DRENTORKOL-3810 file (N, C-alpha, C; in nm, 4 decimals):
REM DRENTORKOL-3810
@n.u->-2.2406; n.v->3.5367; n.w->0.6232; ca.u->-2.3298; ca.v->3.4027; ca.w->0.5795; c.u->-2.4573; c.v->3.3610; c.w->0.7011
@n.u->-2.5528; n.v->3.3451; n.w->0.6987; ca.u->-2.6452; ca.v->3.2822; ca.w->0.7680; c.u->-2.5798; c.v->3.1403; c.w->0.8460
@n.u->-2.6369; n.v->3.0895; n.w->0.9582; ca.u->-2.6136; ca.v->2.9927; ca.w->0.9625; c.u->-2.6885; c.v->2.8591; c.w->0.9274
@n.u->-2.5810; n.v->2.7741; n.w->0.8584; ca.u->-2.6419; ca.v->2.6418; ca.w->0.7879; c.u->-2.6732; c.v->2.5068; c.w->0.8597
@n.u->-2.8092; n.v->2.4508; n.w->0.8472; ca.u->-2.8410; ca.v->2.3668; ca.w->0.8942; c.u->-2.8157; c.v->2.2646; c.w->0.8317
@n.u->-2.7481; n.v->2.1230; n.w->0.8651; ca.u->-2.7345; ca.v->2.0063; ca.w->0.7271; c.u->-2.8501; c.v->1.8930; c.w->0.7839
@n.u->-2.9115; n.v->1.8551; n.w->0.7376; ca.u->-2.9918; ca.v->1.7319; ca.w->0.7975; c.u->-2.9206; c.v->1.5614; c.w->0.8431
@n.u->-2.8238; n.v->1.5772; n.w->0.7574; ca.u->-2.7738; ca.v->1.4271; ca.w->0.7845; c.u->-2.6462; c.v->1.4163; c.w->0.8215
@n.u->-2.5349; n.v->1.6172; n.w->0.8647; ca.u->-2.4125; ca.v->1.5984; ca.w->0.8556; c.u->-2.4196; c.v->1.6242; c.w->1.0118
@n.u->-2.3241; n.v->1.5750; n.w->1.0572; ca.u->-2.3060; ca.v->1.6491; ca.w->1.2382; c.u->-2.1624; c.v->1.6654; c.w->1.2763
@n.u->-2.0915; n.v->1.7426; n.w->1.3373; ca.u->-1.9483; ca.v->1.7215; ca.w->1.4198; c.u->-1.9777; c.v->1.6770; c.w->1.5463
@n.u->-1.8852; n.v->1.5735; n.w->1.6101; ca.u->-1.8751; ca.v->1.4881; ca.w->1.7433; c.u->-1.7513; c.v->1.5076; c.w->1.7907
@n.u->-1.7601; n.v->1.5993; n.w->1.8513; ca.u->-1.5683; ca.v->1.5959; ca.w->1.9321; c.u->-1.5299; c.v->1.4362; c.w->1.9601
@n.u->-1.4343; n.v->1.4165; n.w->1.8941; ca.u->-1.3670; ca.v->1.3397; ca.w->1.9381; c.u->-1.3904; c.v->1.2172; c.w->1.8467
@n.u->-1.5105; n.v->1.2166; n.w->1.7133; ca.u->-1.4973; ca.v->1.1370; ca.w->1.6449; c.u->-1.4691; c.v->1.2071; c.w->1.4799
@n.u->-1.3573; n.v->1.1255; n.w->1.4387; ca.u->-1.2793; ca.v->1.2210; ca.w->1.3054; c.u->-1.2134; c.v->1.3508; c.w->1.3521
@n.u->-1.1687; n.v->1.3277; n.w->1.4588; ca.u->-1.0965; ca.v->1.4763; ca.w->1.4927; c.u->-1.1849; c.v->1.5810; c.w->1.4969
@n.u->-1.3395; n.v->1.5427; n.w->1.5438; ca.u->-1.4377; ca.v->1.6486; ca.w->1.5517; c.u->-1.4583; c.v->1.7162; c.w->1.3595
@n.u->-1.4017; n.v->1.6327; n.w->1.2760; ca.u->-1.4614; ca.v->1.7057; ca.w->1.1353; c.u->-1.6187; c.v->1.6493; c.w->1.1144
@n.u->-1.6686; n.v->1.7128; n.w->1.0194; ca.u->-1.8116; ca.v->1.6719; ca.w->0.9907; c.u->-1.8141; c.v->1.5475; c.w->0.9140
@n.u->-1.9224; n.v->1.4576; n.w->1.0027; ca.u->-1.9234; ca.v->1.2978; ca.w->0.9540; c.u->-2.1032; c.v->1.2849; c.w->0.9109
@n.u->-2.1153; n.v->1.2439; n.w->0.8347; ca.u->-2.2397; ca.v->1.1405; ca.w->0.8321; c.u->-2.2875; c.v->1.1206; c.w->0.9405
@n.u->-2.4396; n.v->1.2093; n.w->0.9910; ca.u->-2.5053; ca.v->1.1362; ca.w->1.1119; c.u->-2.4992; c.v->0.9915; c.w->1.1391
@n.u->-2.4791; n.v->0.9235; n.w->1.2499; ca.u->-2.5120; ca.v->0.7918; ca.w->1.2940; c.u->-2.4047; c.v->0.7119; c.w->1.2483
@n.u->-2.2924; n.v->0.7819; n.w->1.1633; ca.u->-2.1402; ca.v->0.6948; ca.w->1.0998; c.u->-2.0346; c.v->0.7240; c.w->1.1415
@n.u->-1.9009; n.v->0.6755; n.w->1.1215; ca.u->-1.7830; ca.v->0.7394; ca.w->1.1248; c.u->-1.7626; c.v->0.7950; c.w->0.9671
@n.u->-1.8153; n.v->0.7979; n.w->0.9113; ca.u->-1.8117; ca.v->0.8121; ca.w->0.7552; c.u->-1.7857; c.v->1.0054; c.w->0.7543
@n.u->-1.6478; n.v->1.0336; n.w->0.6976; ca.u->-1.6163; ca.v->1.1881; ca.w->0.7205; c.u->-1.6959; c.v->1.2095; c.w->0.5537
@n.u->-1.7650; n.v->1.3417; n.w->0.5842; ca.u->-1.8006; ca.v->1.4299; ca.w->0.4882; c.u->-1.6446; c.v->1.4386; c.w->0.3645
@n.u->-1.5460; n.v->1.4459; n.w->0.4127; ca.u->-1.4193; ca.v->1.4665; ca.w->0.3076; c.u->-1.3897; c.v->1.3360; c.w->0.2413
@n.u->-1.4577; n.v->1.1895; n.w->0.3375; ca.u->-1.4404; ca.v->1.0820; ca.w->0.2599; c.u->-1.4895; c.v->1.0715; c.w->0.1450
@n.u->-1.6396; n.v->1.1203; n.w->0.1767; ca.u->-1.7429; ca.v->1.0806; ca.w->0.0506; c.u->-1.6934; c.v->1.1822; c.w->-0.0920
@n.u->-1.6646; n.v->1.3298; n.w->-0.0245; ca.u->-1.6465; ca.v->1.4160; ca.w->-0.1404; c.u->-1.5061; c.v->1.4068; c.w->-0.2043
@n.u->-1.4086; n.v->1.3108; n.w->-0.1287; ca.u->-1.3118; ca.v->1.2818; ca.w->-0.1806; c.u->-1.3693; c.v->1.1502; c.w->-0.2804
@n.u->-1.3993; n.v->1.1061; n.w->-0.2617; ca.u->-1.4436; ca.v->0.9537; ca.w->-0.3489; c.u->-1.5190; c.v->1.0352; c.w->-0.5196
@n.u->-1.6030; n.v->1.1353; n.w->-0.4875; ca.u->-1.6730; ca.v->1.2133; ca.w->-0.5924; c.u->-1.5504; c.v->1.2543; c.w->-0.6959
@n.u->-1.4697; n.v->1.3108; n.w->-0.6291; ca.u->-1.3700; ca.v->1.4299; ca.w->-0.6819; c.u->-1.2693; c.v->1.3214; c.w->-0.7769
@n.u->-1.2804; n.v->1.2048; n.w->-0.6960; ca.u->-1.1648; ca.v->1.1021; ca.w->-0.7805; c.u->-1.2422; c.v->1.0337; c.w->-0.8850
@n.u->-1.3602; n.v->1.1228; n.w->-0.9093; ca.u->-1.4281; ca.v->1.0419; ca.w->-1.0314; c.u->-1.5166; c.v->0.9539; c.w->-0.9805
@n.u->-1.5746; n.v->0.9200; n.w->-0.8722; ca.u->-1.6809; ca.v->0.8254; ca.w->-0.8747; c.u->-1.8132; c.v->0.8643; c.w->-0.8569
@n.u->-1.8914; n.v->0.8206; n.w->-0.9307; ca.u->-2.0334; ca.v->0.8332; ca.w->-0.9614; c.u->-2.0962; c.v->0.8261; c.w->-0.8200
@n.u->-2.2368; n.v->0.9031; n.w->-0.7873; ca.u->-2.3496; ca.v->0.8992; ca.w->-0.6638; c.u->-2.3257; c.v->0.7726; c.w->-0.6070
@n.u->-2.3858; n.v->0.6823; n.w->-0.6940; ca.u->-2.3980; ca.v->0.5283; ca.w->-0.6723; c.u->-2.2743; c.v->0.4487; c.w->-0.6600
@n.u->-2.1746; n.v->0.4909; n.w->-0.7368; ca.u->-2.0574; ca.v->0.4166; ca.w->-0.7026; c.u->-2.0104; c.v->0.4463; c.w->-0.5427
@n.u->-2.0348; n.v->0.5923; n.w->-0.4828; ca.u->-2.0170; ca.v->0.5831; ca.w->-0.3729; c.u->-2.1336; c.v->0.4997; c.w->-0.2561
@n.u->-2.2386; n.v->0.5322; n.w->-0.3322; ca.u->-2.3288; ca.v->0.4054; ca.w->-0.1733; c.u->-2.2978; c.v->0.2771; c.w->-0.2248
@n.u->-2.2565; n.v->0.2583; n.w->-0.3269; ca.u->-2.2243; ca.v->0.1373; ca.w->-0.3317; c.u->-2.0629; c.v->0.0638; c.w->-0.2303
@n.u->-1.9701; n.v->0.1551; n.w->-0.1974; ca.u->-1.8554; ca.v->0.1758; ca.w->-0.1695; c.u->-1.8807; c.v->0.1909; c.w->-0.0211
@n.u->-1.9587; n.v->0.2479; n.w->0.0046; ca.u->-2.0249; ca.v->0.2860; ca.w->0.1369; c.u->-2.1420; c.v->0.2618; c.w->0.2041
@n.u->-2.1668; n.v->0.1321; n.w->0.2012; ca.u->-2.3237; ca.v->0.0719; ca.w->0.2045; c.u->-2.4202; c.v->0.1495; c.w->0.3256
@n.u->-2.3745; n.v->0.2225; n.w->0.4224; ca.u->-2.4812; ca.v->0.2619; ca.w->0.5085; c.u->-2.5102; c.v->0.4455; c.w->0.4468
@n.u->-2.4146; n.v->0.4647; n.w->0.2996; ca.u->-2.4681; ca.v->0.6022; ca.w->0.2927; c.u->-2.5854; c.v->0.6314; c.w->0.1571
@n.u->-2.6619; n.v->0.6993; n.w->0.2138; ca.u->-2.7916; ca.v->0.7069; ca.w->0.1049; c.u->-2.7550; c.v->0.8329; c.w->0.0025
@n.u->-2.7791; n.v->0.8135; n.w->-0.1352; ca.u->-2.8129; ca.v->0.9489; ca.w->-0.2210; c.u->-2.8293; c.v->1.0422; c.w->-0.1479
@n.u->-2.9030; n.v->1.0561; n.w->-0.1019; ca.u->-2.9418; ca.v->1.2128; ca.w->-0.0239; c.u->-2.8365; c.v->1.2385; c.w->0.0576
@n.u->-2.8001; n.v->1.1314; n.w->0.1317; ca.u->-2.6254; ca.v->1.2031; ca.w->0.2149; c.u->-2.5411; c.v->1.2317; c.w->0.1249
@n.u->-2.5198; n.v->1.1694; n.w->0.0300; ca.u->-2.3980; ca.v->1.1607; ca.w->-0.0637; c.u->-2.4440; c.v->1.3380; c.w->-0.1023
@n.u->-2.5561; n.v->1.3316; n.w->-0.1723; ca.u->-2.5743; ca.v->1.5134; ca.w->-0.2329; c.u->-2.5448; c.v->1.6099; c.w->-0.1332
@n.u->-2.5974; n.v->1.5841; n.w->-0.0022; ca.u->-2.5854; ca.v->1.6951; ca.w->0.1169; c.u->-2.4321; c.v->1.6969; c.w->0.1628
@n.u->-2.3181; n.v->1.5601; n.w->0.1301; ca.u->-2.2100; ca.v->1.6186; ca.w->0.1674; c.u->-2.1781; c.v->1.6984; c.w->0.0581
@n.u->-2.1812; n.v->1.6962; n.w->-0.0846; ca.u->-2.1287; ca.v->1.7858; ca.w->-0.1986; c.u->-2.2058; c.v->1.9283; c.w->-0.1346
@n.u->-2.3239; n.v->1.9513; n.w->-0.1095; ca.u->-2.3426; ca.v->2.1178; ca.w->-0.0425; c.u->-2.2409; c.v->2.1498; c.w->0.0435
@n.u->-2.2593; n.v->2.0215; n.w->0.2018; ca.u->-2.1345; ca.v->2.0993; ca.w->0.2160; c.u->-2.0112; c.v->2.1115; c.w->0.2096
@n.u->-1.9536; n.v->2.0171; n.w->0.0958; ca.u->-1.8488; ca.v->2.1035; ca.w->0.0453; c.u->-1.8401; c.v->2.2396; c.w->-0.0360
@n.u->-1.9608; n.v->2.2234; n.w->-0.1113; ca.u->-1.9795; ca.v->2.4142; ca.w->-0.1588; c.u->-1.9751; c.v->2.4860; c.w->-0.0718
@n.u->-2.0425; n.v->2.4810; n.w->0.0347; ca.u->-2.0537; ca.v->2.5654; ca.w->0.1474; c.u->-1.9371; c.v->2.5831; c.w->0.2553
@n.u->-1.8737; n.v->2.4931; n.w->0.2351; ca.u->-1.6550; ca.v->2.5146; ca.w->0.3476; c.u->-1.5907; c.v->2.4563; c.w->0.1957
@n.u->-1.5963; n.v->2.4707; n.w->0.1039; ca.u->-1.4827; ca.v->2.4379; ca.w->0.0364; c.u->-1.3331; c.v->2.4281; c.w->0.0685
@n.u->-1.2788; n.v->2.5665; n.w->0.0899; ca.u->-1.1437; ca.v->2.5888; ca.w->0.1299; c.u->-1.1121; c.v->2.4717; c.w->0.2651
@n.u->-1.1674; n.v->2.4447; n.w->0.3723; ca.u->-1.1211; ca.v->2.3727; ca.w->0.4601; c.u->-1.1987; c.v->2.2363; c.w->0.4063
@n.u->-1.2605; n.v->2.1933; n.w->0.3345; ca.u->-1.2917; ca.v->2.0710; ca.w->0.2883; c.u->-1.1617; c.v->2.0293; c.w->0.2109
@n.u->-1.1011; n.v->2.1171; n.w->0.1144; ca.u->-0.9945; ca.v->2.0696; ca.w->0.0213; c.u->-0.8795; c.v->2.0563; c.w->0.0922
@n.u->-0.8777; n.v->2.1120; n.w->0.2259; ca.u->-0.7447; ca.v->2.0954; ca.w->0.2870; c.u->-0.7168; c.v->1.9695; c.w->0.3664
@n.u->-0.8393; n.v->1.9079; n.w->0.3727; ca.u->-0.8777; ca.v->1.7964; ca.w->0.4452; c.u->-0.8879; c.v->1.6613; c.w->0.3330
@n.u->-0.9087; n.v->1.6752; n.w->0.2426; ca.u->-0.9005; ca.v->1.5886; ca.w->0.1579; c.u->-0.7833; c.v->1.6271; c.w->0.0720
@n.u->-0.7239; n.v->1.6930; n.w->0.0996; ca.u->-0.5712; ca.v->1.7073; ca.w->0.0348; c.u->-0.4833; c.v->1.6112; c.w->0.1275
@n.u->-0.5226; n.v->1.6529; n.w->0.2452; ca.u->-0.4656; ca.v->1.5775; ca.w->0.3731; c.u->-0.4452; c.v->1.4072; c.w->0.3678
@n.u->-0.5777; n.v->1.3874; n.w->0.3435; ca.u->-0.6403; ca.v->1.2536; ca.w->0.3197; c.u->-0.5387; c.v->1.1729; c.w->0.2219
@n.u->-0.5131; n.v->1.2510; n.w->0.1005; ca.u->-0.4879; ca.v->1.1854; ca.w->-0.0137; c.u->-0.3567; c.v->1.1875; c.w->-0.0029
@n.u->-0.2736; n.v->1.2579; n.w->0.0912; ca.u->-0.1148; ca.v->1.2577; ca.w->0.0884; c.u->-0.0713; c.v->1.1463; c.w->0.1843
@n.u->-0.1850; n.v->1.1440; n.w->0.2684; ca.u->-0.1987; ca.v->1.0074; ca.w->0.3691; c.u->-0.2079; c.v->0.8760; c.w->0.3070
@n.u->-0.3116; n.v->0.8732; n.w->0.2408; ca.u->-0.3332; ca.v->0.7634; ca.w->0.1385; c.u->-0.1976; c.v->0.7260; c.w->0.0553
@n.u->-0.1273; n.v->0.8274; n.w->0.0061; ca.u->-0.0354; ca.v->0.7645; ca.w->-0.0666; c.u->0.0863; c.v->0.6941; c.w->0.0033
@n.u->0.1377; n.v->0.8061; n.w->0.0909; ca.u->0.2492; ca.v->0.7436; ca.w->0.1880; c.u->0.2255; c.v->0.6217; c.w->0.2504
@n.u->0.0453; n.v->0.5948; n.w->0.2532; ca.u->0.0564; ca.v->0.4350; ca.w->0.3294; c.u->0.0925; c.v->0.3421; c.w->0.2154
@n.u->0.0184; n.v->0.3513; n.w->0.0891; ca.u->0.0445; ca.v->0.2993; ca.w->-0.0382; c.u->0.1792; c.v->0.2795; c.w->-0.0711
@n.u->0.2601; n.v->0.3720; n.w->-0.0691; ca.u->0.4476; ca.v->0.3781; ca.w->-0.0498; c.u->0.5086; c.v->0.2946; c.w->0.0632
@n.u->0.4490; n.v->0.2890; n.w->0.1532; ca.u->0.4944; ca.v->0.2310; ca.w->0.2799; c.u->0.5893; c.v->0.3398; c.w->0.3470
@n.u->0.5509; n.v->0.4586; n.w->0.3420; ca.u->0.6435; ca.v->0.5523; ca.w->0.3777; c.u->0.5948; c.v->0.6466; c.w->0.4974
@n.u->0.4522; n.v->0.6017; n.w->0.5308; ca.u->0.4192; ca.v->0.6756; ca.w->0.6312; c.u->0.4481; c.v->0.6334; c.w->0.7760
@n.u->0.4666; n.v->0.7510; n.w->0.8202; ca.u->0.5236; ca.v->0.7648; ca.w->0.9940; c.u->0.4350; c.v->0.7665; c.w->1.0968
@n.u->0.4251; n.v->0.6472; n.w->1.1736; ca.u->0.3356; ca.v->0.5916; ca.w->1.2912; c.u->0.3223; c.v->0.7355; c.w->1.3834
@n.u->0.1610; n.v->0.7761; n.w->1.3878; ca.u->0.2018; ca.v->0.8708; ca.w->1.5091; c.u->0.1371; c.v->0.8306; c.w->1.6473
@n.u->0.1912; n.v->0.8561; n.w->1.7500; ca.u->0.1353; ca.v->0.8437; ca.w->1.8607; c.u->0.0355; c.v->0.9582; c.w->1.9085
@n.u->-0.0964; n.v->0.9150; n.w->2.0095; ca.u->-0.1744; ca.v->0.9960; ca.w->2.0257; c.u->-0.0857; c.v->1.1172; c.w->2.1644
@n.u->-0.1720; n.v->1.2251; n.w->2.1550; ca.u->-0.1145; ca.v->1.3194; ca.w->2.2459; c.u->-0.1895; c.v->1.3260; c.w->2.3844
@n.u->-0.1626; n.v->1.2896; n.w->2.4905; ca.u->-0.2411; ca.v->1.2868; ca.w->2.5965; c.u->-0.1625; c.v->1.3770; c.w->2.6929
@n.u->-0.0939; n.v->1.4847; n.w->2.6357; ca.u->-0.0230; ca.v->1.5701; ca.w->2.7449; c.u->-0.1692; c.v->1.6859; c.w->2.7894
@n.u->-0.2507; n.v->1.6845; n.w->2.7128; ca.u->-0.3707; ca.v->1.8057; ca.w->2.7140; c.u->-0.4804; c.v->1.7296; c.w->2.8384
@n.u->-0.4218; n.v->1.6221; n.w->2.8521; ca.u->-0.5873; ca.v->1.5236; ca.w->2.9662; c.u->-0.5144; c.v->1.5645; c.w->3.1404
END
């Protein structure tokens, strides 16, 4: 598969665990795609995440299609974490500084 370039998506080490984000934000591609998969429309996403444009939402969806397996895993983890927080059963985690 050829290397794919995205106009609005980047990965920055140390930001959102290095997962793809919308350039200039800390909003993860998986955040946007998760909203759409939960039933939100494109305009709903731009209203919920004000700095995000329609073009960026569409590019997040394109990225999702090109990286579906990895994105599905991130979205599933995020959904599980959200469910745990809502139920009050989330276990706080401490950062691992052993590599420094």
